[in-house]
Structure formats: C-alpha cells, structure tokens
C-alpha positions as CSV (number, residue, x, y, z in Angstrom):
1,M,39.3,-13.5,25.1
2,T,41.2,-13.2,21.6
3,I,42.5,-16.7,21.2
4,D,42.7,-17.7,17.7
5,A,39.6,-18.8,15.7
6,T,40.7,-21.5,14.1
7,L,41.2,-23.4,16.9
8,P,38.6,-26.3,17.6
9,T,36.1,-24.6,20.4
10,Q,36.4,-28.0,22.6
11,V,39.2,-30.0,24.1
12,D,38.3,-32.4,26.7
13,D,34.6,-31.0,27.0
14,Q,34.3,-33.2,30.3
15,L,37.5,-33.9,32.3
16,A,38.3,-37.6,33.2
17,A,39.2,-36.2,36.9
18,D,35.9,-34.5,37.1
19,F,34.0,-37.0,39.1
20,Y,31.0,-34.5,40.4
21,L,31.3,-32.4,37.4
22,Y,32.5,-29.3,39.5
23,E,33.1,-27.8,35.9
24,S,29.2,-27.6,35.8
25,L,29.3,-24.9,38.4
26,L,30.7,-21.9,36.0
27,S,28.2,-20.5,33.5
28,D,27.8,-20.8,30.0
29,E,30.2,-17.8,29.5
30,E,32.8,-19.0,32.0
31,R,32.6,-22.4,30.3
32,E,33.2,-21.0,27.3
33,I,36.5,-19.0,28.8
34,L,37.7,-22.2,30.0
35,L,37.5,-24.4,27.0
36,K,38.8,-21.9,25.0
37,A,42.5,-21.4,27.4
38,R,42.0,-25.5,27.6
39,T,42.4,-25.3,23.8
40,F,45.1,-22.4,23.8
41,L,47.4,-24.6,26.2
42,A,47.0,-27.5,24.8
43,K,47.6,-26.6,21.0
44,E,50.8,-23.7,21.9
45,I,52.2,-24.5,25.6
46,K,51.8,-28.6,26.4
47,P,53.8,-29.6,22.8
48,L,56.8,-27.2,24.0
49,V,56.9,-28.3,27.7
50,N,59.0,-31.1,27.9
51,E,61.8,-29.7,25.9
52,Y,62.3,-26.9,28.0
53,W,61.9,-28.6,31.4
54,G,64.3,-30.9,30.5
55,K,67.3,-27.9,29.1
56,A,66.1,-26.2,32.3
57,E,65.6,-23.2,30.2
58,F,62.6,-20.8,29.7
59,P,61.0,-20.7,25.9
60,F,60.2,-16.3,25.2
61,E,57.7,-17.5,23.2
62,F,55.6,-18.9,26.0
63,I,55.2,-15.0,26.6
64,E,54.1,-14.2,23.0
65,K,51.8,-16.5,22.9
66,F,50.0,-15.6,26.1
67,R,49.7,-11.9,25.5
68,G,47.2,-13.3,22.4
69,S,45.9,-15.5,24.7
70,G,43.9,-12.8,26.8
71,L,44.3,-14.9,29.7
72,A,46.5,-12.2,31.8
73,A,44.7,-9.6,34.0
74,L,40.7,-11.3,34.1
75,A,40.6,-11.2,37.7
76,Y,41.2,-7.4,38.2
77,E,38.3,-5.1,37.5
78,G,39.3,-2.7,34.6
79,Y,42.4,-4.4,33.3
80,G,41.8,-7.7,31.8
81,E,39.5,-8.2,28.4
82,H,37.0,-9.7,30.0
83,K,34.8,-7.0,32.1
84,P,33.8,-7.5,34.7
85,A,36.4,-9.5,36.7
86,I,35.7,-12.8,36.6
87,S,35.0,-14.9,39.6
88,H,37.1,-16.8,41.8
89,L,35.5,-19.5,40.8
90,L,36.5,-19.2,37.5
91,S,39.8,-17.7,38.3
92,G,40.7,-21.0,40.3
93,T,39.8,-23.0,37.2
94,L,41.9,-21.7,35.0
95,A,44.6,-21.9,37.6
96,M,44.1,-25.5,37.6
97,E,44.2,-25.9,34.3
98,L,47.3,-24.4,33.6
99,G,48.8,-26.7,35.6
100,R,47.0,-29.6,34.6
101,V,49.6,-29.0,31.3
102,D,52.2,-27.7,33.3
103,A,53.3,-26.9,36.7
104,S,56.4,-23.9,35.8
105,T,54.3,-22.4,33.2
106,A,51.6,-22.0,35.9
107,T,54.2,-21.2,38.4
108,F,55.8,-18.0,35.6
109,F,51.8,-17.1,35.1
110,G,51.0,-17.0,38.6
111,V,54.2,-15.1,39.5
112,H,53.3,-12.6,36.9
113,N,49.5,-12.2,37.0
114,G,48.8,-13.1,40.9
115,L,52.4,-11.8,42.9
116,G,53.5,-9.4,40.9
117,F,50.2,-7.8,39.6
118,Y,48.3,-8.2,42.7
119,S,51.1,-6.5,45.0
120,I,50.9,-3.4,42.8
121,Y,47.1,-3.8,42.0
122,Y,46.5,-3.9,46.0
123,G,49.3,-2.0,47.5
124,G,49.7,0.9,44.8
125,D,48.0,4.0,44.8
126,Q,45.9,4.6,41.6
127,A,48.8,6.7,40.0
128,Q,50.9,3.9,40.4
129,R,48.5,1.2,39.1
130,D,47.9,3.4,36.0
131,R,51.4,3.2,35.4
132,F,52.6,0.2,35.8
133,L,49.0,-2.0,35.4
134,P,48.0,-1.9,31.8
135,A,51.6,-3.4,30.5
136,M,51.7,-6.2,32.9
137,A,47.9,-6.9,31.8
138,T,48.7,-7.0,28.0
139,M,51.8,-9.0,29.6
140,E,54.2,-6.5,27.7
141,K,55.7,-5.9,30.4
142,I,56.5,-9.5,33.3
143,G,56.4,-8.7,37.0
144,A,58.0,-10.6,39.4
145,F,57.8,-10.9,43.4
146,A,60.9,-10.8,45.9
147,L,59.6,-11.7,49.5
148,T,62.4,-14.4,50.4
149,E,65.5,-13.9,51.5
150,P,69.0,-16.6,51.7
151,L,68.3,-16.7,55.5
152,G,64.5,-16.4,55.8
153,G,61.8,-18.2,54.2
154,S,58.9,-18.9,56.8
155,D,60.4,-16.2,59.5
156,V,61.4,-13.3,57.1
157,S,58.5,-11.4,58.4
158,G,60.3,-11.0,61.7
159,G,63.5,-11.3,60.2
160,M,64.0,-9.4,56.8
161,R,67.4,-8.4,56.5
162,T,66.9,-6.6,53.4
163,T,66.6,-3.0,54.0
164,A,65.6,0.3,53.0
165,R,67.3,4.1,53.6
166,R,65.2,7.2,52.1
167,E,67.3,9.9,50.7
168,G,65.3,12.6,49.7
169,D,62.6,11.1,47.2
170,T,64.7,8.0,46.8
171,W,65.4,5.0,48.7
172,V,68.5,2.9,48.7
173,L,67.9,-1.0,48.8
174,N,70.3,-3.6,49.9
175,G,70.1,-6.8,51.4
176,A,69.3,-10.6,49.0
177,K,66.6,-12.0,47.7
178,K,66.1,-15.7,46.6
179,W,64.2,-18.2,44.7
180,I,62.6,-15.3,43.1
181,G,60.4,-16.5,39.9
182,N,60.7,-15.0,36.6
183,A,63.7,-12.6,37.9
184,T,66.1,-13.1,35.7
185,F,64.3,-11.7,32.9
186,A,61.4,-9.6,34.5
187,D,60.5,-5.4,33.8
188,Y,59.0,-5.0,37.6
189,V,60.1,-6.7,40.5
190,V,58.6,-5.6,43.9
191,V,60.8,-6.0,46.1
192,F,59.8,-6.1,49.9
193,A,62.7,-3.9,52.6
194,R,62.6,-3.1,55.8
195,D,62.7,0.7,56.4
196,V,65.8,1.6,58.8
197,E,64.0,4.2,60.7
198,D,60.7,3.0,61.6
199,N,61.4,-0.7,61.0
200,K,58.2,-1.5,59.0
201,V,58.2,-3.4,55.7
202,K,57.9,-1.3,52.5
203,A,57.7,-2.4,48.7
204,F,59.1,-1.0,45.7
205,V,59.0,-1.4,42.1
206,V,62.6,-2.1,41.0
207,E,62.3,-1.9,37.5
208,K,65.2,-4.1,35.0
209,G,68.3,-3.0,34.4
210,T,68.5,-0.3,37.5
211,P,72.6,-0.4,38.4
212,G,73.1,-2.7,41.5
213,F,70.1,-4.9,41.2
214,S,72.0,-8.4,40.4
215,P,70.0,-11.6,39.8
216,V,71.6,-14.9,38.9
217,K,69.3,-18.2,38.1
218,I,69.7,-20.6,40.2
219,E,70.7,-23.7,38.3
220,G,70.3,-27.7,39.3
221,K,66.7,-27.7,40.5
222,I,65.1,-31.0,40.0
223,A,61.5,-28.8,39.8
224,L,59.6,-26.3,38.0
225,R,62.8,-26.5,35.7
226,I,61.3,-24.3,32.9
227,V,61.2,-21.6,35.8
228,Q,63.7,-18.8,35.8
229,N,64.1,-18.5,39.9
230,A,66.9,-16.4,40.6
231,E,68.9,-15.3,43.7
232,I,69.2,-11.8,43.9
233,T,72.3,-9.2,45.4
234,L,70.9,-5.8,46.2
235,T,73.7,-3.1,46.6
236,D,72.8,0.5,46.8
237,V,69.9,0.3,44.3
238,H,68.2,3.6,44.2
239,V,64.3,3.5,43.8
240,P,62.2,6.6,43.6
241,E,59.6,7.2,46.0
242,A,57.4,7.0,43.0
243,N,58.2,3.5,42.8
244,R,57.5,2.3,46.5
245,L,53.8,1.4,46.7
246,Q,52.1,3.7,48.6
247,N,49.4,1.5,50.3
248,M,51.8,-1.2,52.1
249,R,52.7,0.3,55.0
250,G,53.8,-3.1,56.9
251,F,54.1,-7.1,56.9
252,R,50.0,-7.0,57.5
253,D,49.8,-5.9,53.9
254,V,52.3,-8.1,52.4
255,G,50.0,-10.9,54.1
256,E,46.7,-9.8,52.8
257,V,48.8,-10.5,49.2
258,L,50.0,-14.0,50.2
259,R,46.3,-14.7,51.4
260,Q,44.9,-14.1,47.9
261,T,47.7,-15.8,46.0
262,R,47.7,-19.1,48.3
263,S,44.2,-20.1,47.5
264,G,45.9,-19.7,43.9
265,V,48.6,-22.3,44.3
266,A,46.1,-24.9,46.1
267,W,44.2,-24.7,42.6
268,Q,47.6,-25.0,40.8
269,A,48.2,-28.1,42.8
270,L,44.6,-29.8,42.2
271,G,45.8,-29.2,38.5
272,V,49.3,-30.8,38.9
273,M,47.0,-34.0,40.6
274,I,44.8,-33.8,37.7
275,G,47.3,-33.7,34.9
276,A,48.9,-37.0,37.0
277,Y,45.8,-38.7,37.0
278,E,44.9,-38.4,33.9
279,L,48.2,-39.5,32.6
280,A,48.3,-42.7,35.1
281,L,44.4,-43.4,34.0
282,D,45.9,-43.4,30.0
283,Y,48.5,-45.4,30.5
284,A,47.0,-48.2,32.6
285,K,44.1,-48.6,30.0
286,E,47.1,-49.1,27.1
287,R,49.6,-50.5,28.9
288,I,49.7,-54.4,28.4
289,A,50.8,-56.9,31.0
290,F,50.5,-60.8,31.8
291,G,48.4,-60.6,28.4
292,R,46.2,-57.7,29.7
293,P,45.5,-54.0,30.3
294,I,47.0,-53.3,33.6
295,A,43.7,-51.1,34.4
296,K,42.0,-54.5,35.0
297,F,44.2,-55.2,37.6
298,Q,43.0,-55.0,40.9
299,M,45.7,-53.1,42.8
300,V,46.5,-50.4,40.2
301,Q,42.2,-49.8,40.2
302,D,42.9,-49.2,43.8
303,L,45.7,-46.5,43.6
304,L,43.4,-44.5,40.4
305,V,40.3,-44.7,42.9
306,K,42.4,-43.6,45.7
307,S,43.8,-40.1,43.1
308,L,40.2,-39.7,42.2
309,G,39.4,-39.6,46.1
310,N,42.0,-36.9,46.5
311,I,41.1,-35.3,43.8
312,T,37.1,-34.8,44.2
313,A,37.6,-34.2,48.0
314,S,40.4,-31.1,46.9
315,W,37.9,-29.6,44.4
316,G,35.0,-29.7,46.5
317,M,37.1,-28.0,49.1
318,L,38.6,-25.2,46.4
319,V,35.2,-24.6,45.1
320,Q,33.5,-23.8,48.7
321,L,36.5,-21.4,49.2
322,A,36.3,-19.7,45.7
323,R,32.5,-19.2,47.0
324,L,33.4,-17.5,50.2
325,Q,35.8,-15.2,48.1
326,D,33.5,-13.8,45.9
327,Q,31.2,-12.9,49.0
328,G,34.9,-11.1,50.5
329,I,34.5,-13.5,53.9
330,F,36.8,-15.5,53.2
331,R,39.9,-16.0,56.2
332,D,43.5,-16.5,56.0
333,E,43.3,-19.7,58.3
334,Q,41.1,-21.0,55.6
335,S,42.8,-20.0,52.2
336,A,46.2,-22.2,54.6
337,L,43.7,-24.8,54.9
338,A,43.3,-25.2,51.3
339,K,46.8,-25.0,50.5
340,E,48.0,-27.4,53.0
341,Y,45.5,-30.1,52.4
342,V,45.2,-30.2,48.8
343,A,49.1,-30.0,48.4
344,A,49.5,-32.9,50.6
345,R,46.9,-34.3,49.0
346,M,48.7,-33.8,45.5
347,R,51.7,-34.9,46.8
348,E,49.7,-38.6,47.4
349,V,48.7,-38.8,43.6
350,V,51.4,-37.7,42.0
351,A,53.6,-41.0,43.8
352,W,50.5,-43.0,43.1
353,S,50.0,-42.1,39.2
354,R,54.3,-42.2,38.7
355,E,54.1,-46.1,40.7
356,I,51.6,-47.1,38.2
357,F,54.0,-46.1,35.3
358,G,56.9,-48.6,36.6
359,G,59.9,-48.0,35.2
360,N,58.7,-45.7,32.5
361,G,57.6,-43.3,35.3
362,I,61.4,-41.8,35.9
363,V,61.4,-40.7,32.2
364,L,60.4,-37.8,30.8
365,D,59.0,-38.9,27.7
366,Y,56.1,-40.4,29.5
367,D,55.7,-37.0,31.0
368,I,54.6,-37.8,35.0
369,A,58.4,-37.9,35.7
370,R,58.0,-34.1,35.1
371,F,54.5,-33.7,37.5
372,F,56.0,-36.2,40.0
373,S,59.3,-34.0,40.5
374,D,57.3,-30.4,40.1
375,A,55.2,-31.7,42.5
376,E,58.1,-30.9,45.4
377,A,57.9,-27.4,44.7
378,L,54.1,-26.9,44.6
379,Y,53.9,-28.5,48.4
380,S,56.6,-26.0,49.5
381,Y,56.3,-22.5,48.1
382,E,53.6,-19.7,49.4
383,G,54.1,-21.2,53.1
384,T,55.4,-25.1,53.5
385,H,53.3,-27.6,55.1
386,Q,54.1,-26.8,58.1
387,M,53.4,-22.9,58.3
388,Q,49.8,-23.4,57.2
389,T,49.4,-26.0,59.6
390,L,50.4,-23.6,62.5
391,I,47.7,-20.8,61.1
392,V,44.9,-23.5,61.0
393,G,45.9,-24.2,64.2
394,K,46.4,-21.1,65.6
395,S,43.2,-20.4,64.3
396,I,40.9,-23.8,65.8
397,T,42.3,-23.5,68.9
398,G,43.4,-20.0,69.4
399,H,46.6,-20.9,71.1
400,S,49.8,-19.9,68.7
401,A,52.6,-22.5,68.6
402,F,54.9,-20.4,66.2
403,V,58.3,-20.4,67.2
404,G,60.1,-17.2,68.0
C-alpha cells in the first residue's frame, strides 16, 4: 500500500470506541494496512473536510490523494495493490475508518469503489473488466452508479421509467435519474434502464461527455454536502452494445450488487457513530461547567455509555457478517438487517453526542454538527430503514408485507 513513508506509522493505535478489541481480530498485515489508512485519512483528508462541507463543494485534490493511498480496489482480486484481495473484515474496517473521518468522503469513495466498480466487476464480461477497471483501480477514472429515479426510489425495481431501445449495435437511453453521487464529474456512470423489448433491467456504462447525458448538481442539501449528487436527464443517449454490461440480465443482478454494497454502508454508519462518540468523549473531558469537566456529570456519562453500547453491538454484528461474506454464505436479509440496525443505532449516537456539546453542537467548528447532519443521509440511502425491515421480515415470517 503506497502511503508516504514519512508519515507516522501509527495514529490512534487503539480507538477509544473499540471497547471489546475488535481490531485485534485483524492479522498483523491487515492491522498495518488499517493504521496506514488511518494515518493517511487523518493527515491528508480530515483537515480539508469542514471547509468543503461548508461550501458544498467537492475537493478534487482528494482524488489525487486517494490515487497515492493505494486504497482503491483492495477488495477485488487482481486489481488492487494488495494480492490477494483483502478480507471482508478488513474491507469493512476500512469503510468504517472512512466514515469515522467524514461520511461524505466515505460516500464518494464507496460510490466509486463499491457501487460503480462492483457493478462492472460483477456485471461485466472479462473484456469489459479489462477495459474499464484498471483505470478505476488507480482512480485515474472515477465511477458512479445511476439507479434511483426522480419518481422511483425503493420501488424502482418494478417501476423503472428509464428505457433502453436497441438499434443495431447501439442502445438509445431515455429517462432520468436522481441522487446520483459523483455524477457531475464521473468518467464512467453505470446507468440502469428497462429494455423496451423484453422489459428486463439492463446496465450500461455511459462515458463522460456522451451527448444527451446531462447531470445537474442537486443544491441545498443538509447532509453529505461534499458529495456531488446529481439529477441526470438522458435524452436519446447512444451507448454501444460493447458498453452494455453483459452479465447484468435483470433486476436480480442489480440486487446482488446492492446486497454486497449494503454491508459497506453499515460499516460506514459504524464509523460515523465512532467519530461522533470520540468527539463527544473528548469534549466532555475538556468542557468545564460548574467548575468541573462535564465528563464527571452522571447524565453525560449515561449518554456516553449508551453510545458505546450501540457501537459495540453494531461492531460485533458487522464482524460476524464479514465472516459470513468471507465464507460466501451470507444472505441478502443478513446484509439488510445490518444496515437497518446499525443505521438506526448511528442515528441515536450522533444525537446523544451532539447533545453533549450543547449549543456548540450546532456549529461546524466542532465537527459534531457535520456528523449529526450526515447521519440522516446514511440512514436513508442503500435502502431505507423501512425497506430493510420488510426484507428481514419476509425472511423470518415467510410472508411478504411489500405493497404493490
């Protein structure tokens, strides 16, 4: 992993939130990768976050910094700098580390390295992998994933309005997508559309600058303000057959991508919890009220301990999920339960952490306001709390409660 050798080898060797020593489950080599990533994020990324979050702009120097970090594509056999591919436990822990520093940065990286990369890795044939993925692995090219539509979120599987019509060796795409991260600047956008002939959902790699492909940045967000979400209009967008992902044959394959990446969002949510808890813990030790640190107040300790409990329970769930993934036996409903549970616990922790800051908790200077706001986006994306509940509910009862 190519991180500047002049950087210190260790930053926060043991996190205050790692009460049950979960990081000790990593091998020595995995710990080394994690600690180098932690150092990189602390030195290169964290100092810039608040400035760009406040401006709702993307710091494009992040891309160059990530190129030098070696973090991209580590989970993909044959593409990342680490051979063989890293374990799901390390991959998840790295996603946690990104969320611990900044949810926007974690989302940018997750869209590129997870949704975008995995869609091509899983859905493309070998020629397409060879064509698109090497440049994505080095982050010379940035990816995005366009599934959600203006009138279709969780129900997009049955109501996708974006269409694809084949004309010889070319496909013509028409429709719209919304909330697409990285789309304003991505080089490759994986666009999902319904084939008008067989009514099946197919996936197409739309390259930057393709005529008729028009992404417009969504303004006024209160969460993930660094992420450049776009509303995309597709007007007679011509895409060659060579850019149709050959192994994406219906929405079941789309679901496989989401199953894999949903667990990554749960790890990000864990990271947000940890980041918020660490801020609150440090603040409680330093903030003086009534002549003593507020960490000595019983009600403050109650909030901190409840937060630590949420973190510890969520972390344990994700460790076991990673083990199931490494064994190749994990199920969609297990990924759904992790996202549902961890995201809900995250929402509690960021609220309790912000409460400890009092009035200082609503200004960006103290960081916690950013964590509090960003948590709302993680709670909703990659499937809402309610949709994850219905997936798990169907699994445990044998009865579907989906409407429609």
